[in-house]
C-alpha positions in Angstrom: 41.2 -40.6 -20.1 41.7 -39.7 -23.7 43.2 -36.5 -25.2 43.3 -37.1 -28.9 44.9 -34.3 -30.9 43.5 -33.1 -34.3 45.7 -33.4 -37.3 46.0 -29.7 -37.6 48.0 -28.3 -34.7 47.3 -24.7 -35.6 43.6 -25.4 -35.3 44.1 -27.0 -31.9 45.7 -23.8 -30.7 42.9 -21.7 -32.2 40.0 -23.7 -30.6 39.6 -25.2 -27.2 38.8 -28.9 -27.0 35.4 -30.5 -26.6 35.0 -32.1 -23.1 33.4 -35.5 -23.0 32.3 -36.8 -19.6 31.2 -40.4 -19.3 29.3 -42.2 -16.5 29.8 -45.9 -17.3 28.9 -48.9 -15.1 30.2 -51.8 -17.2 32.3 -50.0 -19.8 30.1 -49.5 -22.8 29.4 -45.8 -22.3 33.2 -45.3 -22.0 33.8 -47.1 -25.3 31.1 -45.0 -26.9 32.7 -41.8 -25.5 36.1 -42.8 -26.9 34.5 -43.5 -30.3 32.9 -40.0 -30.3 36.2 -38.4 -29.4 38.0 -40.2 -32.2 35.3 -39.2 -34.7 35.7 -35.5 -33.6 39.4 -35.8 -33.9 39.1 -37.2 -37.5 37.1 -34.1 -38.3 39.7 -31.7 -36.9 38.3 -31.1 -33.5 40.3 -31.6 -30.3 38.7 -33.7 -27.6 39.3 -34.5 -23.9 37.6 -37.4 -22.1 37.2 -38.0 -18.4 35.0 -40.1 -16.1 32.3 -38.4 -14.2 34.0 -37.4 -10.9 32.9 -39.4 -7.9 33.4 -39.1 -4.2 33.9 -35.4 -4.2 31.9 -32.2 -4.1 30.0 -31.3 -7.2 31.8 -28.5 -8.9 32.4 -27.2 -12.5 35.1 -29.0 -14.4 37.9 -26.5 -14.8 39.0 -25.5 -18.3 37.8 -23.7 -21.3 35.7 -26.0 -23.5 34.4 -25.6 -27.0 31.5 -27.8 -26.0 30.6 -30.3 -23.3 29.2 -33.8 -24.0 27.8 -36.0 -21.3 27.5 -39.7 -22.1 25.8 -41.8 -19.4 24.6 -45.3 -19.0 21.2 -46.3 -17.5 21.3 -48.8 -14.6 18.1 -50.2 -13.4 16.2 -47.2 -14.8 18.5 -44.6 -13.3 21.5 -42.4 -14.3 24.3 -41.8 -11.8 23.0 -39.7 -8.9 25.6 -36.9 -9.4 25.1 -36.6 -13.1 22.3 -33.9 -13.1 24.1 -31.8 -10.5 27.3 -31.8 -12.4 25.5 -30.8 -15.6 23.8 -28.0 -13.7 26.9 -26.5 -12.2 28.9 -26.9 -15.4 26.3 -25.0 -17.4 26.0 -22.4 -14.7 29.7 -21.8 -14.9 29.7 -21.5 -18.7 26.2 -20.8 -19.8 27.2 -20.0 -23.4 29.0 -23.3 -23.9 27.0 -25.7 -26.1 26.4 -29.1 -24.6 25.0 -32.5 -25.6 23.7 -35.6 -23.8 23.7 -39.2 -24.9 22.3 -42.1 -22.9 23.4 -45.7 -23.2 20.7 -48.3 -22.4 19.9 -51.9 -23.1 16.3 -50.8 -23.6 17.4 -49.0 -26.7 18.3 -52.4 -28.3 14.7 -52.0 -29.6 14.8 -49.5 -32.6 11.7 -47.7 -31.5 13.4 -46.7 -28.2 16.4 -45.0 -29.8 15.4 -41.4 -29.6 15.3 -39.1 -26.6 11.6 -38.6 -27.0 10.8 -42.4 -27.1 13.3 -43.5 -24.4 11.5 -42.9 -21.1 14.5 -42.6 -18.8 16.2 -40.1 -21.1 13.0 -38.1 -21.7 12.3 -37.8 -18.0 15.9 -36.9 -17.2 16.0 -34.2 -19.9 12.6 -32.9 -18.8 13.9 -32.4 -15.3 16.9 -30.4 -16.6 14.6 -28.4 -18.8 12.8 -27.3 -15.7 16.1 -25.8 -14.6 16.4 -24.0 -17.9 18.8 -26.5 -19.4 18.3 -27.8 -22.9 21.0 -29.8 -24.7 21.9 -28.7 -28.3 22.4 -32.4 -29.1 20.8 -35.4 -27.6 20.9 -39.1 -28.5 20.1 -42.6 -27.2 22.4 -45.5 -28.0 22.0 -49.2 -27.3 24.4 -50.7 -24.8 25.8 -54.2 -24.5 24.8 -57.3 -22.5 27.9 -58.7 -20.7 26.6 -61.5 -18.6 29.9 -63.2 -17.9 31.4 -59.9 -16.6 28.6 -59.2 -14.1 28.6 -60.1 -10.4 25.9 -62.4 -9.1 23.4 -59.7 -8.3 23.7 -57.8 -11.6 23.5 -61.1 -13.5 20.4 -62.0 -11.7 18.7 -58.6 -11.9 19.6 -58.0 -15.6 18.5 -61.5 -16.5 15.2 -60.9 -14.9 14.7 -57.6 -16.7 15.7 -59.2 -20.0 13.2 -62.0 -19.4 10.4 -59.5 -18.7 11.3 -57.5 -21.8 11.8 -60.4 -24.2 15.6 -60.1 -24.3 18.5 -62.6 -24.2 18.6 -64.6 -20.9 21.4 -67.0 -21.6 23.9 -65.9 -18.9 26.8 -67.5 -20.9 26.5 -64.9 -23.6 27.8 -61.4 -24.4 25.7 -59.4 -26.9 26.7 -55.9 -28.2 23.8 -53.9 -29.4 25.6 -50.6 -30.0 25.1 -49.1 -33.4 28.6 -47.7 -34.0 27.6 -46.0 -37.3 24.9 -44.1 -35.3 27.5 -43.1 -32.7 29.9 -41.8 -35.4 27.1 -40.0 -37.2 26.1 -38.2 -34.0 29.7 -37.1 -33.5 29.9 -35.9 -37.1 26.7 -33.9 -36.6 28.2 -32.2 -33.6 31.5 -31.5 -35.4 29.6 -30.0 -38.4 27.7 -27.7 -36.0 30.8 -26.5 -34.2 32.7 -25.9 -37.4 29.8 -23.9 -38.8 29.9 -21.5 -35.9 
């Protein structure tokens, strides 16, 4: 969990923090979340990070938030099962709170897949939310990381098969980070600029 404080304590009292909720299988979505939070902090916006709750009833995350950002990894073509329900109840509880969504995916290692419209899993996920009247103010897709030595046998086998089919790295001794950190910080800066303009 991260609770970075902005440099101006007076501003922190005047504005509630941005809530960042991450759903991370192998840790890259969490690292992206922490980087976004740090960029917000550098631009004078308080931020609070937490993992997507698991093993409990879906309910709104208590607190008064300036905005809510959801950062989620894709695993075998799917997001965490509870992600959409949490977004739905959170926005129902605070309909006027702006929100954003970023997906983290190995598919996005290919530059042409790095937009919500071009990334199929993200496009389908957001389309389902839109059917519920939910449209994020900010949306992004970030490449993840390939961490073969850290995977268990099944994940190593399945991810290796997917990478072979899609023309990716198949050497299971390797770790490859595809995340464009400049793009991550730029997205956070865009969000900060929008919030500060309000």
